[in-house]
C-alpha positions as CSV (number, residue, x, y, z in Angstrom):
1,X,79.2,4.8,90.7
2,X,81.0,7.6,88.9
3,X,80.7,8.0,85.1
4,X,83.2,9.8,82.8
5,X,83.0,10.6,79.1
6,X,84.5,7.7,77.1
7,X,83.7,9.2,73.7
8,X,81.9,12.0,72.1
9,X,81.2,12.2,68.3
10,X,80.0,15.5,67.0
11,X,79.1,16.2,63.4
12,X,79.4,19.8,62.0
13,X,78.4,21.4,58.7
14,X,79.1,24.9,57.5
15,X,75.8,24.8,55.6
16,X,73.9,25.3,58.9
17,X,73.6,28.5,60.8
18,X,74.6,27.0,64.1
19,X,77.3,24.8,62.5
20,X,75.8,21.6,63.8
21,X,75.0,18.8,61.4
22,X,71.7,16.9,62.2
23,X,71.7,14.9,58.9
24,X,73.0,11.6,60.4
25,X,72.2,9.0,63.0
26,X,75.4,7.7,64.6
27,X,75.0,4.0,65.4
28,X,77.5,1.7,67.1
29,X,78.3,-1.4,65.0
30,X,77.2,-4.7,66.5
31,X,80.6,-5.6,67.9
32,X,81.1,-2.2,69.3
33,X,77.5,-2.2,70.7
34,X,78.2,-5.4,72.5
35,X,81.5,-4.2,73.8
36,X,80.0,-1.0,75.2
37,X,77.2,-3.0,76.9
38,X,79.7,-5.3,78.5
39,X,81.6,-2.3,79.9
40,X,78.4,-0.9,81.3
41,X,78.6,2.2,79.1
42,X,75.7,4.6,78.8
43,X,75.0,5.7,75.2
44,X,73.2,9.0,74.7
45,X,72.4,10.1,71.2
46,X,72.3,13.9,70.5
47,X,71.1,16.0,67.6
48,X,74.5,16.0,65.8
49,X,76.1,12.8,67.1
50,X,76.5,10.6,70.2
51,X,78.0,10.8,73.7
52,X,79.2,7.7,75.5
53,X,79.9,7.5,79.3
54,X,81.6,4.7,81.2
55,X,81.8,3.9,85.0
56,X,85.2,4.6,86.5
57,X,86.9,4.5,89.9
58,X,88.2,7.5,91.7
59,X,91.3,7.6,89.5
60,X,89.1,7.9,86.4
61,X,90.1,4.4,85.3
62,X,87.2,2.2,83.8
63,X,86.0,-0.3,86.2
64,X,86.0,-2.9,83.4
65,X,89.2,-2.3,81.4
66,X,89.5,-2.5,77.6
67,X,92.0,-4.8,76.0
68,X,95.0,-3.4,74.2
69,X,94.3,-2.4,70.6
70,X,90.5,-2.0,71.1
71,X,88.8,-0.3,68.1
72,X,85.3,1.2,68.4
73,X,83.4,1.5,65.1
74,X,80.2,3.6,64.4
75,X,78.1,3.8,61.3
76,X,76.8,7.1,59.9
77,X,73.3,6.5,58.6
78,X,72.1,9.4,56.5
79,X,68.5,10.6,57.2
80,X,68.4,13.7,55.0
81,X,68.1,13.0,51.3
82,X,69.2,16.5,50.4
83,X,72.6,16.2,52.0
84,X,74.3,15.8,48.6
85,X,72.8,19.0,47.3
86,X,74.8,21.3,49.6
87,X,77.9,19.2,50.6
88,X,81.3,19.5,49.1
89,X,82.6,15.9,48.8
90,X,86.1,17.0,47.9
91,X,86.5,18.0,51.5
92,X,85.5,15.0,53.5
93,X,86.4,15.1,57.2
94,X,89.8,13.9,58.3
95,X,91.6,13.9,61.6
96,X,94.4,12.1,63.4
97,X,92.2,10.5,66.1
98,X,89.7,8.7,63.8
99,X,89.4,7.1,60.4
100,X,86.4,7.7,58.1
101,X,86.0,4.7,55.7
102,X,83.5,3.2,53.3
103,X,82.0,6.5,52.2
104,X,79.1,6.0,49.7
105,X,78.6,9.4,48.1
106,X,76.1,7.9,45.6
107,X,73.7,6.5,48.3
108,X,72.0,9.3,50.0
109,X,69.0,7.8,51.9
110,X,67.6,4.6,53.3
111,X,69.2,1.8,55.2
112,X,72.6,2.0,53.5
113,X,75.5,3.3,55.7
114,X,77.0,6.4,54.3
115,X,80.3,5.9,56.1
116,X,82.0,4.2,59.1
117,X,84.0,5.9,61.8
118,X,86.8,3.8,63.3
119,X,88.5,5.0,66.5
120,X,91.5,3.2,68.0
121,X,93.3,4.4,71.1
122,X,93.9,3.5,74.7
123,X,90.3,3.7,76.0
124,X,91.5,3.0,79.6
125,X,92.9,6.6,79.7
126,X,90.0,8.9,80.3
127,X,90.9,12.2,78.6
128,X,88.1,14.5,77.5
129,X,90.2,16.2,74.8
130,X,91.3,12.9,73.3
131,X,87.8,11.4,73.6
132,X,86.1,14.2,71.6
133,X,85.8,13.4,67.9
134,X,84.6,16.2,65.5
135,X,83.7,15.5,61.9
136,X,83.3,18.7,59.9
137,X,81.5,18.8,56.5
138,X,81.7,21.8,54.2
139,X,79.1,23.4,52.1
140,X,79.2,23.3,48.3
141,X,80.0,26.5,46.4
142,X,78.2,27.1,43.0
143,X,77.3,29.9,40.6
144,X,73.9,31.5,41.2
145,X,71.9,32.1,38.0
146,X,68.8,34.3,37.6
147,X,66.6,34.0,34.5
148,X,64.5,37.1,34.1
149,X,61.2,37.1,32.1
150,X,60.0,40.5,31.4
151,X,58.0,42.7,29.0
152,X,60.0,45.9,30.0
153,X,62.9,47.6,28.2
154,X,64.7,46.7,25.0
155,X,68.3,47.5,25.8
156,X,71.0,45.0,26.6
157,X,71.9,46.6,29.9
158,X,68.7,48.1,31.2
159,X,68.4,45.5,33.9
160,X,71.0,45.0,36.6
161,X,71.5,42.7,39.6
162,X,73.5,43.9,42.5
163,X,74.4,42.7,46.0
164,X,74.2,45.2,48.9
165,X,75.0,42.8,51.7
166,X,77.5,43.8,54.4
167,X,81.0,42.3,54.9
168,X,83.1,40.1,52.8
169,X,83.0,38.5,50.3
170,X,81.0,40.7,48.0
171,X,79.2,39.0,45.1
172,X,78.5,40.4,41.6
173,X,76.3,39.3,38.7
174,X,76.8,39.8,35.0
175,X,74.4,39.4,32.1
176,X,75.4,36.8,29.6
177,X,74.2,35.9,26.1
178,X,71.9,32.9,26.4
179,X,73.1,29.9,24.5
180,X,70.8,28.2,22.0
181,X,71.3,25.0,23.9
182,X,70.0,26.5,27.2
183,X,67.1,24.2,28.1
184,X,65.7,26.5,30.9
185,X,65.6,29.4,28.4
186,X,63.9,27.2,25.8
187,X,61.2,26.2,28.3
188,X,60.6,29.9,29.2
189,X,60.4,30.8,25.5
190,X,57.6,28.2,25.0
191,X,55.7,29.5,28.0
192,X,56.3,33.2,27.4
193,X,56.8,33.6,23.6
194,X,56.2,37.4,23.7
195,X,58.6,38.1,26.5
196,X,62.2,39.1,26.8
197,X,64.4,36.5,28.5
198,X,67.6,37.6,30.2
199,X,70.2,35.6,32.1
200,X,72.4,36.8,35.0
201,X,75.2,34.6,36.4
202,X,77.2,35.3,39.5
203,X,80.9,36.0,38.8
204,X,81.9,34.1,41.9
205,X,81.1,30.8,43.4
206,X,78.6,31.3,46.3
207,X,78.5,29.0,49.3
208,X,75.1,27.3,49.8
209,X,73.7,28.1,53.2
210,X,70.6,27.4,55.3
211,X,69.8,31.1,55.5
212,X,70.2,31.8,51.8
213,X,71.6,35.2,50.8
214,X,69.8,38.5,51.4
215,X,70.1,41.9,49.8
216,X,70.3,40.7,46.1
217,X,68.5,43.5,44.2
218,X,67.1,43.7,40.7
219,X,67.0,47.2,39.2
220,X,65.5,48.5,35.9
221,X,67.3,51.7,35.1
222,X,67.2,53.8,38.3
223,X,64.3,51.9,39.8
224,X,64.7,48.9,42.1
225,X,62.1,46.3,41.2
226,X,63.1,43.7,43.8
227,X,64.9,44.6,47.1
228,X,65.6,40.9,47.9
229,X,65.7,38.4,45.1
230,X,65.0,34.8,46.3
231,X,68.0,32.5,46.7
232,X,68.0,29.7,44.0
233,X,66.6,26.4,45.3
234,X,69.2,23.7,45.9
235,X,67.2,21.3,43.8
236,X,67.6,23.5,40.8
237,X,71.2,22.3,40.2
238,X,72.6,22.0,36.7
239,X,75.7,22.7,34.6
240,X,75.6,25.9,32.6
241,X,77.6,28.5,30.7
242,X,79.0,31.1,33.1
243,X,80.3,33.6,30.5
244,X,80.1,34.4,26.8
245,X,82.9,32.0,26.1
246,X,80.6,29.0,27.0
247,X,82.7,28.0,30.0
248,X,80.7,25.4,32.0
249,X,80.3,25.4,35.8
250,X,78.1,23.9,38.6
251,X,75.2,26.2,39.2
252,X,71.7,26.6,40.7
253,X,69.1,28.7,39.2
254,X,65.8,30.5,39.8
255,X,63.3,32.3,37.6
256,X,62.2,35.9,38.2
257,X,59.3,37.5,36.5
258,X,58.8,41.3,36.0
259,X,55.7,41.6,33.8
260,X,53.5,44.7,33.7
261,X,51.0,43.4,31.2
262,X,49.9,39.9,32.1
263,X,47.8,39.5,29.0
264,X,51.1,39.0,27.1
265,X,51.7,35.8,29.0
266,X,48.9,34.0,27.2
267,X,50.0,32.0,24.1
């Protein structure tokens, strides 16, 4: 008995280095599961989706034919609770050969179905190009914010954050005046009352990525203090001012300390 590919569902996400999205389990709905079993299909899950094979004759026609108008439906069950932290939901997957329905952007984890994929075509025609379904998710882009706690310097522009990474785009940071309503700065003020607190905001939205971003440097005058600042954690998401006009934007932040006299940290 010869098997041909009836259907392949592959999930992709620009957040990951290899472009594959392992965040979901693709599960046939009960009616579809029964139909595939009745047609003697072989279902093989993969790290970013599912492959389905069907027995055919020498002419690549299913031994057990599908009725006209057959629809196969699959549930996307989310297994990564951090999916929402790096996914841009304004760019949900769309394509002419499938329909994505019932998306639940406010339910990230558990038994709830995030979305359903409906596929309707002539499944009696075995065509690998038509049978391959790709759903591409895109990474969220946000401002990156660095809060600096330090006992060095006393000038407004004595610290500088620069990016020396190769290629395009190039990212830049600017120091902004910290608003009185800034809760992160207020917490730092309570913990380090004798320290300077500076805030640097990226002037561009930066895409979240599995690998983070390297070669972000912190300089004090002519001296580089950090060659590679850490990328802000995705869980440190908030809305904040991005310039001195108090314009708000989505952002993630991290705290950097440059303290030469640790006795000053004690309240």
